[in-house]
C-alpha positions as CSV (number, residue, x, y, z in Angstrom):
1,M,123.8,121.3,106.6
2,S,124.2,118.9,103.6
3,I,125.2,115.3,102.8
4,K,128.0,114.6,100.3
5,I,127.7,111.6,98.0
6,D,129.7,110.5,94.9
7,L,128.8,111.6,91.4
8,Y,129.1,108.9,88.8
9,N,129.2,108.7,85.0
10,N,127.5,106.1,82.8
11,Q,130.4,103.6,83.4
12,A,129.7,103.8,87.2
13,E,133.0,105.6,87.7
14,V,133.3,108.4,90.3
15,V,133.7,111.7,88.6
16,G,133.1,114.0,91.6
17,N,130.7,114.6,94.4
18,V,127.4,116.4,95.0
19,E,125.8,117.8,98.0
20,L,122.3,116.7,99.1
21,A,120.2,119.1,101.2
22,D,119.6,117.7,104.6
23,K,116.1,119.0,104.5
24,V,115.2,116.8,101.6
25,F,117.6,113.8,101.9
26,G,118.3,113.7,105.6
27,V,114.9,113.4,107.1
28,T,114.0,110.8,109.8
29,V,111.6,108.2,108.5
30,N,108.1,108.0,110.1
31,N,106.5,104.8,108.7
32,D,103.0,105.8,109.7
33,L,103.2,109.1,107.7
34,V,104.7,107.3,104.7
35,H,101.9,104.7,104.8
36,Q,99.3,107.4,105.0
37,A,100.7,109.2,102.0
38,M,100.9,105.9,100.0
39,V,97.3,105.0,100.8
40,A,96.1,108.5,99.8
41,Q,97.9,108.3,96.5
42,M,96.6,104.9,95.7
43,S,93.0,105.8,96.7
44,N,93.1,109.0,94.6
45,E,94.3,107.1,91.5
46,R,91.7,104.4,91.9
47,Q,89.2,104.1,89.1
48,V,85.5,103.2,89.8
49,L,84.8,100.4,87.3
50,A,82.1,98.2,88.8
51,H,78.6,99.5,88.2
52,T,75.4,97.5,88.6
53,K,71.9,98.6,87.3
54,T,69.0,99.2,89.6
55,K,65.4,98.2,88.9
56,S,64.8,101.5,87.1
57,E,67.8,101.1,84.8
58,V,67.2,97.5,83.5
59,R,65.7,97.2,80.1
60,G,62.3,95.6,79.5
61,G,59.8,94.5,82.0
62,G,57.2,97.2,81.3
63,K,54.4,94.7,81.0
64,K,53.0,92.9,84.0
65,P,54.2,89.3,83.7
66,W,50.7,87.8,84.5
67,R,47.5,88.9,85.9
68,Q,47.2,89.7,89.6
69,K,44.9,86.9,90.7
70,G,43.8,83.5,89.7
71,T,47.1,82.0,88.5
72,G,48.2,80.4,91.8
73,R,51.5,82.2,91.5
74,A,52.8,85.0,93.6
75,R,51.9,88.4,92.3
76,A,54.5,90.1,90.1
77,G,54.5,93.6,88.7
78,S,57.7,93.6,86.6
79,S,60.5,91.3,85.5
80,R,62.9,94.0,86.5
81,S,62.4,93.1,90.1
82,P,65.6,92.3,92.0
83,L,64.0,88.9,92.8
84,W,64.0,87.9,89.1
85,I,67.0,86.7,87.1
86,G,68.1,89.5,84.9
87,G,66.4,92.1,87.1
88,G,67.9,95.0,88.9
89,I,70.6,94.6,91.6
90,T,69.9,95.6,95.2
91,F,72.8,97.3,97.0
92,G,75.3,96.5,94.2
93,P,78.4,98.6,93.5
94,R,77.7,102.0,91.8
95,K,80.0,104.2,89.7
96,D,79.3,107.2,91.9
97,R,81.4,105.9,94.7
98,N,84.2,108.2,95.9
99,F,87.5,106.8,97.1
100,K,89.3,110.1,97.4
101,K,91.4,110.7,100.5
102,D,92.7,114.1,101.5
103,I,96.2,114.6,102.8
104,N,97.8,117.8,103.9
105,Q,100.3,119.0,101.3
106,K,103.1,119.4,103.8
107,M,102.5,115.9,105.1
108,K,102.7,114.6,101.5
109,Q,105.9,116.5,100.8
110,K,107.4,115.3,104.1
111,A,106.6,111.7,103.3
112,L,108.4,112.1,99.9
113,F,111.5,113.5,101.7
114,M,111.4,110.5,104.0
115,V,111.4,108.0,101.2
116,L,114.3,109.9,99.4
117,S,116.2,110.0,102.7
118,D,115.7,106.2,103.1
119,K,117.2,105.7,99.6
120,V,120.3,107.7,100.7
121,K,120.6,105.7,103.9
122,N,120.5,102.4,102.1
123,N,122.9,103.4,99.3
124,S,120.1,103.0,96.8
125,L,120.4,106.5,95.3
126,V,122.8,107.1,92.5
127,I,123.5,110.5,90.9
128,L,124.7,110.4,87.3
129,D,126.4,113.3,85.6
130,N,123.8,113.0,82.8
131,L,121.1,110.7,81.4
132,E,121.4,111.8,77.8
133,I,121.4,109.3,75.0
134,K,121.6,110.3,71.3
135,E,119.6,107.5,69.8
136,F,117.2,104.7,70.6
137,K,119.4,102.0,72.1
138,T,118.1,99.7,74.7
139,R,121.4,97.9,74.7
140,T,123.1,101.1,75.8
141,I,120.8,101.7,78.8
142,N,121.1,98.1,79.7
143,S,124.8,98.4,79.8
144,W,124.6,101.5,82.0
145,L,122.4,99.7,84.5
146,K,124.6,96.6,84.6
147,N,127.6,98.8,85.5
148,L,125.6,100.3,88.4
149,E,124.4,96.9,89.6
150,T,127.8,95.3,89.6
151,K,130.0,98.2,90.8
152,I,127.7,100.1,93.1
153,W,124.6,98.3,94.3
154,Q,126.3,94.8,93.9
155,N,122.9,93.3,93.4
156,P,122.0,91.7,90.0
157,R,118.3,91.7,90.9
158,R,117.1,94.7,88.9
159,S,114.6,97.3,90.3
160,V,115.4,100.8,89.0
161,L,113.5,104.0,88.8
162,L,115.2,106.6,86.5
163,V,114.3,110.3,87.1
164,N,115.3,112.7,84.4
165,D,115.2,116.5,84.6
166,E,113.4,116.9,81.3
167,R,111.5,114.8,78.8
168,S,113.7,112.6,76.6
169,E,112.1,110.5,73.8
170,N,115.3,108.7,73.2
171,L,115.6,107.7,76.9
172,K,111.9,106.8,77.1
173,Y,112.0,104.4,74.1
174,S,115.3,103.0,75.1
175,T,114.0,101.8,78.5
176,R,110.5,100.7,77.6
177,N,111.5,97.1,76.8
178,L,113.6,96.6,80.0
179,E,111.9,94.7,82.8
180,Y,111.8,96.2,86.3
181,V,112.9,99.6,84.9
182,K,110.8,102.7,84.8
183,I,111.6,106.3,83.7
184,I,109.7,109.3,84.9
185,N,110.2,113.1,84.6
186,L,111.1,115.1,87.6
187,E,107.7,116.8,87.9
188,N,106.1,113.3,88.1
189,I,108.1,112.0,91.0
190,N,105.8,110.4,93.5
191,I,105.9,108.2,96.6
192,L,104.4,105.1,95.0
193,D,107.1,104.8,92.3
194,L,109.8,105.5,94.9
195,L,108.5,102.7,97.1
196,H,107.9,100.2,94.3
197,F,111.5,100.4,92.9
198,R,114.4,99.5,95.2
199,N,117.0,101.7,93.5
200,L,116.8,105.3,92.3
201,V,118.9,107.0,89.6
202,L,118.8,110.8,89.3
203,S,120.6,113.0,86.8
204,Q,122.7,115.8,88.3
205,A,120.5,118.4,86.6
206,G,117.5,116.6,88.0
207,L,118.9,116.7,91.5
208,E,119.7,120.4,91.3
209,K,116.2,121.1,90.0
210,L,114.6,119.0,92.7
211,Q,116.4,120.8,95.5
212,K,115.6,124.1,94.0
213,I,111.9,123.3,94.0
214,Y,111.8,122.2,97.6
215,L,114.3,124.6,99.2
216,K,112.5,127.7,98.2
């Protein structure tokens, strides 16, 4: 079973239609599974930046600050004590923390299908016959997107994820100065980017490659 949608050119004109596999683009959405996959990806991408030093890692403090008895002050063995300013930190964040979360590969893939299916259901997915551009021209890409926004999505508020079937330097450098637009290669498609951007644009070749990968 498949779903038929229109195929567009860069002027947002219908030039044919394409079939979407029901297994990939016709899946019922389970919000709990999508959330689980999203949290797992965010956790696995998280970098451990905060790191405090313990008493043994702080520099200095090798000499006993004052003699043990006779000064009237509390005894002290080192200025590296957590009780001292500039001393070690007790129970502070450490760089050896692990935020990794495991998720079953089938669950992760199913969540991806659900988000793609939701794009189809909300008319947020557009298939273009090609995403080729012969030179670095931000104006050209901006014109393409304006056509899609006015003729198809009918929403001037831009939020677009472009997914190309192969790496294109011309396309990459033509989109980098556009706000709320991101381009990724097909092999890097992920649930976070799909959720972050409202609209999704796929090249026809990218769609064919995507379905070939997941319909094996």
